[in-house]
C-alpha positions in Angstrom: 11.4 11.8 15.7 7.9 11.9 14.3 6.5 14.4 16.9 2.9 15.9 16.1 2.6 17.7 19.4 0.5 20.9 18.8 -0.6 19.7 15.4 -4.2 18.9 14.4 -4.8 16.2 12.0 -8.1 14.9 10.2 -8.2 11.2 9.3 -11.0 10.2 6.8 -12.1 6.6 6.8 -10.7 6.4 10.3 -13.2 4.1 12.0 -11.2 1.1 11.3 -8.5 -0.6 9.5 -5.7 1.5 8.3 -7.4 4.7 9.1 -8.2 3.8 12.6 -4.4 2.7 12.9 -3.2 6.2 11.4 -5.5 8.0 14.0 -4.1 5.9 16.8 -0.5 6.7 15.9 -1.1 10.4 15.4 -2.5 10.5 18.8 0.3 8.6 20.3 2.7 11.3 18.5 1.0 14.1 20.2 -1.6 15.3 17.6 -5.2 16.3 18.3 -7.1 14.0 15.7 -10.5 14.4 14.1 -11.6 11.0 12.9 -14.4 11.0 10.1 -16.2 8.1 8.5 -19.7 6.9 7.6 -19.2 4.2 10.1 -20.7 6.2 12.9 -20.7 3.5 15.7 -17.2 2.3 15.2 -15.8 5.8 14.8 -17.3 7.1 18.0 -16.1 4.1 19.9 -12.6 4.5 18.6 -12.5 8.2 19.5 -13.9 7.4 22.9 -11.2 4.9 23.5 -8.5 7.4 22.4 -9.6 10.0 25.0 -9.6 13.7 24.9 -7.3 13.9 22.0 -9.6 12.6 19.6 -13.1 13.5 18.2 -15.4 11.8 15.7 -17.6 13.3 12.9 -19.8 11.4 10.5 -18.5 12.4 7.1 -19.3 11.4 3.6 -16.1 12.4 1.6 -18.2 13.0 -1.6 -20.1 15.9 -0.1 -18.7 19.3 -0.3 -20.9 20.4 2.7 -19.6 17.6 4.7 -16.2 18.6 4.1 -16.8 22.2 5.0 -18.3 21.0 8.3 -15.4 19.0 9.2 -12.9 21.7 8.3 -14.9 24.3 10.4 -15.2 22.0 13.3 -11.6 21.2 13.2 -10.4 24.8 12.9 -12.8 26.0 15.6 -12.2 23.4 18.0 -8.4 23.1 17.8 -7.4 26.4 16.3 -6.3 25.2 12.9 -5.6 22.3 10.5 -2.1 21.1 10.2 -2.5 17.6 8.5 -5.0 15.7 6.5 -5.0 12.0 5.8 -7.2 11.3 2.9 -7.6 7.6 3.7 -11.4 7.0 2.9 -12.0 4.7 0.0 -13.7 1.6 -1.3 -12.3 -1.2 -3.1 -14.1 -3.7 -5.3 -13.8 -4.7 -8.9 -14.0 -6.9 -11.8 -12.5 -7.0 -15.3 -12.4 -3.9 -17.5 -14.8 -5.5 -19.9 -17.5 -6.4 -17.2 -17.2 -3.3 -14.8 -20.3 -1.2 -14.8 -20.1 2.3 -15.6 -22.2 3.2 -12.4 -19.9 1.2 -10.2 -16.7 2.8 -12.0 -18.3 6.1 -11.3 -19.1 5.4 -7.6 -15.4 4.2 -6.9 -14.0 7.4 -8.6 -16.4 9.6 -6.8 -15.3 8.3 -3.2 -11.6 7.5 -3.9 -10.7 10.4 -6.2 -13.3 13.1 -6.0 -13.3 12.8 -2.2 -9.6 13.4 -2.1 -9.8 16.2 -4.5 -12.6 18.0 -2.3 -10.7 17.4 0.9 -7.5 19.0 -0.5 -9.4 21.9 -1.9 -11.2 22.5 1.5 -8.2 22.3 3.8 -5.7 24.4 1.7 -6.9 27.8 2.9 -6.6 26.8 6.5 -3.1 25.3 5.9 -2.0 28.5 4.1 -1.9 30.2 7.6 0.9 28.0 9.0 1.9 25.3 6.4 0.8 21.7 6.7 1.0 18.2 5.3 -1.4 16.2 3.2 -1.1 12.4 3.0 -3.1 10.8 0.3 -3.5 7.1 0.7 -3.2 5.6 -2.8 -2.3 2.0 -3.4 0.1 -0.4 -5.0 -2.6 -0.5 -7.7 -1.7 3.3 -8.4 1.8 2.2 -9.2 1.2 -0.8 -11.7 -1.5 -2.2 -13.7 -3.5 -4.6 -11.5 -6.1 -6.8 -13.0 -9.6 -6.7 -11.8 -9.2 -3.2 -10.4 -10.8 -1.0 -13.3 -12.3 1.6 -11.1 -10.1 1.1 -8.1 -6.9 1.2 -10.0 -8.0 4.2 -12.0 -8.9 6.1 -8.9 -5.6 5.3 -7.2 -3.6 6.4 -10.2 -5.7 9.4 -10.0 -4.7 10.2 -6.3 -1.1 9.8 -7.3 -1.4 12.3 -10.0 -3.5 14.9 -7.8 -0.7 14.4 -5.2 2.1 15.6 -7.7 -0.1 18.5 -8.8 -0.7 19.6 -5.1 3.0 19.3 -4.4 4.0 21.5 -7.2 1.2 24.2 -6.7 1.7 24.4 -2.9 5.3 24.1 -2.2 6.0 27.7 -1.7 2.9 27.8 0.8 4.7 25.3 2.9 2.1 22.7 2.4 3.5 19.3 1.5 1.6 16.7 -0.4 2.6 13.1 -0.5 1.1 9.7 -1.4 1.4 6.4 0.4 0.8 3.2 -1.7 0.1 0.2 0.6 0.4 -3.2 -0.8 -2.0 -6.0 0.4 -2.7 -5.2 4.0 -4.7 -7.0 6.5 -7.8 -4.9 7.3 -11.5 -5.7 7.7 -12.0 -5.0 3.9 -9.3 -7.5 2.7 -10.2 -10.2 5.5 -13.7 -10.3 3.9 -12.0 -11.6 0.7 -9.8 -14.2 2.5 -6.6 -12.4 2.9 -4.7 -13.9 5.9 -1.7 -12.6 8.1 1.5 -14.5 8.7 4.7 -15.5 7.1 4.3 -17.3 3.8 0.5 -16.4 3.4 1.2 -14.0 0.5 4.1 -15.6 -1.5 4.0 -13.1 -4.5 5.5 -10.4 -2.5 9.3 -10.5 -1.8 8.6 -10.4 1.9 6.2 -13.3 1.5 3.3 -11.7 3.7 0.7 -9.0 3.8 1.1 -5.8 5.7 -0.3 -4.9 9.0 -2.1 -1.5 9.4 0.4 -0.2 11.9 3.1 -0.8 9.3 1.5 1.6 7.0 0.4 4.1 9.8 4.1 4.6 10.9 4.8 5.9 7.2 1.8 8.2 7.2 2.8 9.9 10.7 6.2 10.2 9.4 4.9 12.3 6.4 2.9 14.4 8.5 5.8 15.3 10.9 8.7 17.6 10.5 10.8 14.6 10.1 9.7 14.8 6.6 10.0 18.7 6.1 11.7 18.4 2.7 9.7 15.6 1.3 6.9 16.5 -1.0 5.5 15.0 -4.2 6.8 11.7 -3.1 5.1 8.3 -3.8 5.9 5.9 -0.8 5.3 2.3 -1.5 4.8 0.4 1.9 4.0 -2.9 0.1 6.6 -5.5 1.1 8.3 -5.1 -2.2 5.3 -6.1 -4.4 5.7 -3.3 -6.8 9.4 -3.8 -7.1 9.3 -6.7 -9.3 8.6 -10.5 -9.5 9.8 -12.8 -6.7 12.6 -15.5 -7.4 9.8 -18.2 -7.3 7.6 -16.3 -9.8 10.7 -15.8 -12.2 11.9 -19.5 -11.8 8.4 -21.0 -11.6 9.3 -23.0 -8.3 
């Protein structure tokens, strides 16, 4: 059972989309959850709706000072940090040839450096009792995906950083795993025309995009003792997208 009773979990980028779903699932599993985001209005509304087991903090994941403030608040309020979901990220891109250096650096700063600072910040607190870090990568961190120069590079980096953390922290009883969502219906993807429903995304074996709740269930599993011997894993939750081309793609029908 994915039971998080007595655990405290930080969820970054938690105001909406996948992060909000992960926060809801963690609270439902019994955790105390600190939701962080730069989207203050949405984040506070979500925390209020979740009740006494959720708090919200405004948080720029590229800021070491912000990370220290979040970690200190969490430890002082709830007595420790047991889980971290590094979910905050931005997604936009163009071809490798036309991607600007400034935009490339901005994406890496949020998507990769933010994950690094977060891991580095919570490790000392987790050494006291063990813990679980779940880094949200992407299907773009498992394959070469066109038009994602900065985004894809950052998500491959998250995958690699996860492996390093798992190796270094295993004996400290700190597990580190990455989740690799495929195309998922969120406010970010809805803005570029992604739709839910069967047959709306035929280039995946399941023929549809994912829902945030389908990703969040995997996140809570990795946070819980049900995954007590799982570390360094890369969990694709992508409807089979990274498994291989569909029959229709192979046959051209």
